[in-house]
N, C-alpha and C positions, 0 to 999 in steps of 0.2 A: 080560288079566284072565281068571280062571276064568269059564266060561260060567254065566250066571245062570239060575235056574229061572224061565222066563217065566210059568209057571202060578202059582207062588208069588208072584212079584212082582205079577202082575195081581190076585191075591186080596188082597194087602196093600194095593195102591192102592185097590181097591174098598172094603175095610174102612175105610181111612183117610178116604175121601170120606164114608162113612156116619157115622164117629165123630169126624171132625175138628172138628165144631162143633155147638153146640146151636142149632136154629132160633130166631131172634129174634122176639119178639112184634111184632105190627103190621107185619110185612114189613121190619123193620130189618136191619142187618148181623148175621149170625150171630155168636155168642160162642164163641171157641175153647175147647176143653177144655184146661186147664192142669194141670201136675203139682201135687201137693198143696202143695209148698213155695212155688211161685209164687202159688198161690191164697191161701195163708196170708199172704204178703207184701201182696197186694192188700187182704185183709181188715184187716190191721194198719193200712194206710194209711187205710182207711175209718174205722177205730176212732179214729185220731188226729184225723181231720177232725171226726168227731162230738164227740169230747172237747173240741176247741176251740170248736165251736158251743155245746156245753152250758155252757161257761164264759162265753160272750158273750151267751147267750140269757136273757131275763128270764122267759120262759114255757116250760114243757115241759122244764126242765133235768133233772128227776128221770127222765122217760121216756128222754131222750137218754143219761143216765148208765147206765141199765139196758141200753140197746142197746150201749153201749161195752163193758160187762162181758161181754155175750153174745158179741160179735165177738172180744174178746180170748180168751175160752175156746175158741171154735171154731178160731181161728188157732193156739192152743197145741196143741190136739188134732191138727190137721193136721200141724204141725211134728214131732210125736212119731210120726206114722204114716209111717215111712220104708220104702219098698219094699226087699225083699231081693233082690239080684242073683242070677241063677242061677249055680250053681257048676259047675266042670268044663267039659268040651267041648274039642274040638280047635281048632286055629287056623282051619281051613276053616269050621268051624261058627260061630266068632265072626265071621269075615268075612261069611258069609252073613247072620247076624243083624244085623250093622251095615248091610249093604246094604238089608235089608228095612226097618230103622228109618229109614234115610236116605230111602228112597222114600216112606215114610209121612209123613215130615216135609215132603218136597217137595210132596206132594199137599195138605198143609194150608197151604202158603205164602200163597196168595191170601187165605185167611180171616184169617190172622194180620196180613197187611199192611192189610187193610180195617179190622180191629179197631184196629190201632195208629193209623191215621189219625183215628180218632174220639176218641182219648184226650185229655182236657183236662189240660194241665199246670198244676199249681197249686203255688206255692211256699209254704213255711212261714216266715212273717215271724219267728216266735220262734226258729226254728232258724238263721236267717241274719241275726241282728241286727247292725247296724253303727252305731256311735256317731259321728255326724257332728260333734257338738260337741267330742268328744275329739280328733278329727282336726284340727279347726280350731285348738284350743289347741296341739296339737303343731306344726302348720305355722307358727303365729305365733312359735314359738321356733326354727324351723328357718331356716338361711341362705337357702334357696330360697323361703321364705314371707315371714315378717316380720309385724310388729304390725298391718298393715292387711289381712291375709288374712281373707277372709270366705267360708266354705263356703256357697254358695247352695242346693245340693241334693246328695243322695247317693242314687242309685237303684240297686237291685240289678239286675245284668244276668243274665237267665235263661240257663240252659244249662250253667253251671259245675257239674261233678259232684264235683270233689275240691278245688277252691279257691273261696273267696268272691271274686266279681268285682263291683266297685261303680263306677259312673260318677259322677265328681265334677265339679261345676261351681262355680267359685270366682271371686272378684275380689280384687284388691289384692295378690296375691303378687308378690314381686320377680322370680322367675325360673321360674315355672311357667305352663304354658298355661292358658287359661280353662277348658278341659275336659280331663280326663285320667282314667285308669283306676287304681283301687287293686286289686291282686291280693294276696290274703291267705291264709295257711295256715288250714285249717279242720279242726276236730276230726273231722268226719264223713268226711274223705278216707281212702281205702283204698290209696293208691299209695305211701305212705311216702316222699313227696318234700316238698321245702320250696322256697319262693320264694327263700330265701337262696342256693340253688344255681342257680336259674334266672337270677338277675340278671346274673352275669358272662357267661353264655352270650348273653343279649340284648345286652350291651355288645359282645361280639365280633361278633355278627351285624350290628350297626349299621354295620360297615365293609364289608359285603358287599352283593350285589345282591338278597339274599333279603328280601322284604317282611315284616319283623317289627317289632313295636312298639319304639320307642326307650325304653330305661330312663331314668327321671328321678331316682329316689331309692330307697334301700333302708334299711329299719329292721329290724334283726334281733332287737330286744327285744320284750317283750310289753306295751309301753306302750299298744297298742290291742288287748290280749288275746292276740295272736299275731303273729309276724313278717309284714311286708307289704312290697310294692314298689309304686312308682308308675311307670306307663308311659304313653306317649303314647296318646291316643285316635286311632284310625285310621278313615279314611273307608271307606264300603262297607256293603253289606248282607250279612246271613247268611241262608241258606236251605238246608234239607236237612240230612242227617246222614250217617253212615257207611253207612246202609242205603238211604236215599232221596235221592240227589243231584239237583240240577237237571239235567234231561235236555237239556243243551246241549253240542254238540261243541266250540264255541269255548272254553268254560271248561275242558273236559278237556284240550285241546291247550295252553292257557296253563298249566294245572297241570303238564303234562309238562315244559314248559320251566323252570318254577320248581323242580321236583324235580331236574331235571338240574343246574341251577345250584347247588342245595344240596349234592348228592352230589359235585360237582366241586371244592368248596372243599377245599384241603389240610387234613388233620386237625391239622397243626401250628398252624393259626390258633386252635385251641381248647385249646392246651396248658395255659393257665392256668385253664381251667374244670373244676370238679369233676364231670366226666362219667363215668358208668358205661361200662365197656368190655364189650361182649357177649362171650360165650365164644368163644374162637378155635379151640379144638380140639374134635374130635368127642366125646371123653370128657367134657369140661366141659359141652357142650351136652346130651349124654345125661343127665348128672347133674341138670341143670336140668329137663329133661322129666320125669324121675323125681320130682323134688320137686313139680312142678305136679300130676302125677298123684296123688300122695299127698294133696295139699290138696283136689283135686276129689273124691277118694274120701271124704274126711271131711265135705265141705260140700255137694256137689252131688247131685241126684237121680241114680240109676243110669241109664246110657246106654250102649248097645252101640256107638253111633257114636263117642262120646268114648273109650271103652275101646279100640276098634280104632284110632282116630286116634293115641292115645298109643303104642300098640305100633308102628304104622307109623313114627311120628316117631323113636322110639328106634332102630329098625333102619335108618333112612335118614339119620340125623344124620351130617354130615361137617364137616370143618374149614372155617372161613370163608375166602373168597378175597379179597374186597375190604375196604376200610376207609374209611368215610365217616361224616360226621355224619348221624345218623338222627333224625327227629322222633318216630317211633313212634306217632303218633296223628293221621295225616293223613286228613282228611275234611272235608266241608262244614260240620260242626259247629264246625270250627276255622279256617274260611276266611271272609274278607270279599271281596266282589267288587263291581265297578261297571263298567258299559259293556262287559261281556264279558271283563273282565280281573280277575284276582285281585289285590286291593289289600293284603291282609294275611293272614299265617299266624300263628295265635295258639297259646297254651298249649303251651309248650316244656318242661313239667315232666318228661316221660318221655324226653327226648332222651338219646342215647347214641352211642358210637362202635361201628360194626359193619358188617356186610355190607349194601351198598345194596339187595340183593335183599329185605331185610326190609321196607323201606318200600314197595317195589314189590308185594310179596306182600300187605301190609296193605291197600293201596288198590285192588287188582285187582278185588275183588268189586263195588265201586261204580263204578269206571271202566268196566267192561264193560257197565254199564247206560247209559253215555253215548256211548261210541264203541267200535269193535272194539279188542280188546287189542293186536293187531298194529299198528294205527295209533298207539296211545298209545306203544308201545315205539319205533316209528320216530321219533316226535316227540321222545321222551326222548333217544334216541341222537343225533339231528341237533342237539340243543341242547347236546351235550357230556356227556351222562350216561355213566357208565362201563359197560362191557359186563358183562352178567350172563347166566348160563345159564338155560335153561328149567327144568332140574331144580331149581336153587336157588329160582327164583320159585315153582314148585309147592310145594316144601317149606315156604317161608315163608308162602305163602298159607294153608296149613293151620296151621302153628305159631303165627302171629300171632293167628289167630282163637281158637285154644285159650287163648292167654295172655289175650286180652280176656275170654273166657268165665270164666276164673279170677277176674279182677277183678270181674266182675258177680256171680259167685257169692259172692265175699267181701263185696260190698255187701249181698247178700241176707241173709247170715248176720248182718251188723251191724244190719240192719233187724229181723231176727227176734229178736235179743236186746236190742233197745232202744238200741243205740249210735247208730243213725241214726234220726231222727224227722223226716224231710224229705219232703214230698209229691212234689216233682218227682223226686227220686232214686228214691223208691219206685215211682212210675209207670214211670219209665224202665227200672228193673230188671225189672219185670213184663213190659214190652214187649220187652226185649232178649233175654231167655232164649230164646224160640222162634226169634227172628230169627238169633241167633248159632248156634244148633244147625243152622239151615238152611244157613248159610254153611259151617260145619264139615262138614256132610254132603255138600254139593256138592264141596268141595275134596277130601274123603276119597275120593269115588268116582273123581275124576280121578286122584288119586295111586295108587289101587288098579289103575286101568286101565294106568298106566305101570309100576308096580312092585308086582305082586301079592304079598301076604304069603306065600302058599303056595310061592313060588319063592325065598324068602329064607332 
């Protein structure tokens, strides 16, 4: 990689340490400086919370309503205040600007992580309403249920970002377990996927060693407002997410074995599943990268890191080598585990057929917090995982994080224009923006070290 200006880098790091956070009152955790769009999203979440409180409150409703109007106006003004990216400049200049931004992001990482750990997740009951009585009436007419079916409880499962997930407990059904999961399409989802396509994949996975939930029934109509599937409830606990996994080597090694088993399944086993096939040629991949770049330019705050990452990806795109079933969202937000073993891999809505290096690149950032990456790859290979090149894993480490960033930015836009009014998603989006930029920045610096733009 081109030699970095150490003096400039030191100055950037020093400035970022001074500007990365506002000191918190009373010695608490510092509050990070966020871009105007992320701040606006957080304010809109606060506005929605206060609006709900004002409707429920018997006293002070007028004062709360006034605060809601003020927060809405502030968030609108912030969303209109879009920074203008600098124009012109050569490739070396863009690379150096991206490096400086990446180093500034890295210096603020500890502050962002501390801030994220204090966020209180709150769900919006009104946004995720589920009618248990309608489900009971449906099941009483269904062959798996019958007239004696009684839905005892229906509890929202936290964590679902694009699908509604509900834990059902029932008695009296002819052929349903006492406890199962309803997974339902949700208007607030931004992935353009449906459980109708997920159901046949889960049926195919049921015949493999991959620990996925067994599908029980599929209802494609809107009898419960939108299509849904019922799947088995799986034992195990959930902890961590794609940024903060449990720091346990045994779980990382068990995950490596499960990932190898998934990638080793012949893709012919999923011929009947409506799975998207990732772009096989370099030209097709470059076209997708271009489309993602255009969407980010329209929706995301300007970032030299993201701009430089997109240029690097376009110039280094190559044809896919392997072909495996990909999960495309592997992380401890989608794992269940018990006694040091992964007992369930959930949420297959983004699955596709493509290069196994894509799943490896996606999980690399959190795996490296658990065990050395070389140890993970060794376990993956020993368990039968297909061979992948280091260049492919580096490429997909960057590309998959850019794609996730695109989805988060999409959610931010939906929150900003009122299509999503959900507290949990709003808080998650606000926390994910800086964390994803940190991942993109780290992977970009590694990619530039191996293949500098100036030499391409």
